[in-house]
N, C-alpha and C positions, 0 to 999 in steps of 0.2 A: 851144233856143228855137225855137218853131214859125214865127215870122215871118222870122227870119234864117237858118233851117236850120242851126243850130249846136248843139253839145253843150258845156256848161261843166263843168269838173272842179274839185272842191274837196278839200282835205285837212281832216280833222277832227282837232283836237287831243284826244287821249284824256283828258287831265286836266280840260279846261275845256269841251270841245264846240265851241270856237271854230273857225270856218271860214276857210280861207285859199284864195283863188282860185289854181288851178294854171294854167289855160288855157282857151281857147275854141277849139273845133275844128269845121270844116265837116263836115256830114253830109248824109244824104238830105233831099230837099225835104220841108218841113213834117214834121219828126220827130214820130213818134207814140208810139214805145215803144223802150226799150233794155233789155238784160239783161247782167249780168256773169256770166261762167262761174264755177262753184263754185270753181275753182282761183284765181280773182281775177286771172288773167293776161290775160283777153280780155273785150272789150265788143263787143256786137252791137247794131246800131241799124237801124230801118226808118223810112221816111217815108210818110205818108199820100198824098202827091202824087208818089210815086216807084213804081218797079217793082223795087227792089233792096234788098238787105241789105248793110250795110257792117260790116266787122270791123276791130277795133283791138286792138293789144297795149297793155297797161297796164304801165308801168315800175314794178316793185315797190319801188323806192326813192323815186322822185319823183312817181309817179302820172300822169306825162305820157302822153297817148295818142298812138299812132302808127298811122296808117291802114295796114291790111294788104291788104285786098281788097274787092271789091264783087261780089256774086252776084245774078243775076236771080232773083226769087222770085214774079213775077206782079204784077198791077196793084193798087195802093193797099193795101199791107200795113199793118195797124194794130196788130199785136203780135208779139212775139218771145219765145220761151221757150228756155232752155238746160237740158238734162237730162243726167245721167250715166247711161250705159247700162252694165249689168253686163258684165264680161268684156272 
C-alpha cells in the first residue's frame, strides 16, 4: 500500500477463489512494484521514494513473508523484474 509503505499477502482458495489475509509487511517507502521469483520462494519489492530493493522469502506452506535483505539500487526505482538465466 503506497501511503503506509506496506505489502499485504493473501491466500487464494483454489476451489472458490476466496481470499484470506495472511499478513501486512513493511517495505520500501511508497512501494511501486514487486515481483515473485519463478520458483515462488522469493518476493522482491522497490519503492518510488526509496533507493533500495527489499527481498523476502515466501513460506511455501503459510505464505508468510520474511524480510531477508535490502540492496541499494539507485534513486526512485519504479519497477522490478525477475528472470531465470540459463546455466
